[in-house]
C-alpha positions as CSV (number, residue, x, y, z in Angstrom):
1,M,-144.4,-133.3,-59.1
2,N,-147.7,-131.8,-60.2
3,I,-149.1,-132.5,-63.7
4,T,-152.6,-131.6,-64.6
5,L,-154.4,-132.4,-67.9
6,A,-156.7,-129.6,-69.2
7,G,-157.3,-127.9,-72.5
8,A,-157.5,-129.1,-76.1
9,A,-153.9,-130.3,-76.5
10,P,-153.5,-134.1,-76.6
11,P,-152.6,-135.6,-73.2
12,T,-149.2,-136.8,-74.5
13,E,-148.2,-133.3,-75.4
14,Q,-149.5,-131.9,-72.1
15,I,-147.5,-134.4,-70.1
16,R,-144.3,-133.9,-72.2
17,D,-144.6,-130.1,-72.1
18,Q,-145.3,-130.0,-68.3
19,L,-142.4,-132.4,-67.6
20,R,-140.1,-130.3,-69.8
21,G,-141.2,-127.2,-67.8
22,L,-140.6,-128.9,-64.5
23,I,-137.1,-129.9,-65.6
24,A,-136.2,-126.5,-67.1
25,S,-137.4,-124.7,-64.0
26,G,-135.4,-127.0,-61.7
27,Q,-138.5,-128.4,-60.0
28,L,-137.3,-131.8,-61.2
29,A,-133.6,-132.1,-60.5
30,A,-130.9,-134.0,-62.5
31,D,-131.0,-137.7,-61.7
32,Q,-134.4,-137.4,-59.9
33,R,-136.5,-140.5,-60.4
34,L,-139.9,-140.1,-62.1
35,P,-143.0,-142.2,-61.4
36,S,-143.3,-145.3,-63.4
37,V,-145.3,-145.2,-66.6
38,R,-148.1,-147.2,-65.0
39,Q,-148.1,-145.1,-61.8
40,L,-148.2,-141.7,-63.6
41,A,-150.9,-143.1,-66.1
42,A,-153.0,-144.2,-63.1
43,D,-152.5,-140.8,-61.4
44,L,-153.6,-138.9,-64.5
45,G,-156.3,-141.3,-65.6
46,V,-154.7,-142.0,-69.0
47,A,-153.5,-145.1,-70.8
48,P,-149.9,-146.2,-70.0
49,G,-149.0,-145.8,-73.7
50,T,-149.8,-142.1,-73.4
51,V,-147.2,-141.6,-70.6
52,A,-144.8,-143.9,-72.3
53,K,-144.9,-141.8,-75.5
54,A,-144.3,-138.6,-73.5
55,Y,-141.3,-140.2,-71.7
56,R,-139.9,-141.5,-75.0
57,A,-140.1,-138.0,-76.6
58,L,-138.3,-136.5,-73.6
59,E,-135.7,-139.2,-73.7
60,A,-135.2,-138.4,-77.4
61,D,-134.7,-134.8,-76.5
62,G,-132.0,-135.8,-73.9
63,L,-134.1,-134.8,-70.9
64,L,-134.8,-138.2,-69.5
65,D,-132.8,-141.5,-69.1
66,T,-134.6,-144.8,-68.8
67,R,-132.7,-147.8,-67.6
68,I,-134.0,-151.3,-66.9
69,G,-134.2,-151.8,-63.1
70,A,-133.4,-148.1,-62.4
71,G,-136.6,-146.6,-63.9
72,T,-136.8,-143.3,-65.6
73,R,-134.8,-140.4,-64.3
74,V,-134.1,-136.8,-65.3
75,A,-130.9,-136.8,-67.4
76,T,-127.8,-135.6,-65.6
77,T,-127.2,-133.4,-68.6
78,A,-130.6,-131.7,-68.5
79,T,-130.2,-128.0,-67.9
80,T,-132.3,-125.5,-66.1
81,I,-133.4,-122.1,-67.3
82,S,-131.8,-119.0,-65.8
83,R,-133.5,-117.3,-62.9
84,A,-134.0,-114.1,-64.9
85,V,-135.9,-116.0,-67.6
86,L,-138.1,-117.8,-65.1
87,D,-138.9,-114.6,-63.3
88,A,-139.9,-113.0,-66.6
89,A,-142.1,-116.0,-67.4
90,H,-143.8,-115.6,-64.0
91,R,-144.4,-111.9,-64.7
92,L,-145.8,-112.7,-68.1
93,N,-148.1,-115.3,-66.5
94,S,-149.3,-112.8,-63.9
95,A,-149.8,-110.0,-66.4
96,S,-151.6,-112.4,-68.8
97,T,-153.9,-113.6,-66.0
98,E,-154.7,-110.0,-65.0
99,A,-155.5,-109.1,-68.7
100,D,-157.7,-112.3,-69.0
101,L,-155.4,-113.8,-71.7
102,D,-155.3,-117.6,-71.9
103,L,-152.1,-119.5,-72.5
104,D,-152.5,-119.7,-76.3
105,E,-153.0,-115.9,-76.5
106,A,-149.9,-115.2,-74.3
107,I,-147.8,-117.5,-76.5
108,R,-149.0,-115.7,-79.6
109,V,-147.9,-112.4,-78.0
110,L,-144.5,-113.8,-77.1
111,R,-144.0,-115.2,-80.6
112,A,-145.0,-111.9,-82.2
113,I,-142.2,-110.0,-80.3
114,W,-139.6,-112.8,-80.4
115,R,-136.3,-112.0,-82.1
116,D,-134.1,-114.6,-83.5
C-alpha cells in the first residue's frame, strides 16, 4: 500500500481519497487488513487522529470495517471499478501529464464534460 501526502488538501482527505482509490482499483482487496491507525500515522508522519478520521469516513462510506481485535479491513462489500474505467483513468493521467496539467486541472476538465 503506497500513500503519499502532497499538495494543498488536508492530510485526512488525501489519506481517505487515496485509500478509496486503492480499494476501487482493486489494489486493496476485500477483507484485506490495513495498517493500524498508529502504524499508518507513523509511516506518514501525521497524528493518529488524522488517520483515524480518514478510517472513520471510509467506514461510514461502507468501504472499511473495524472490529476490536481484528483491526481495520477492507469491507467485503467494497466494489472495484471496471477495467475499462480504470484504463480510461490511466489514459487521462498520461494525457494530462503530457499536457502539463495538474490533478485539479484534469478534474475540472472531467467535470466539465461529465454527463449525469
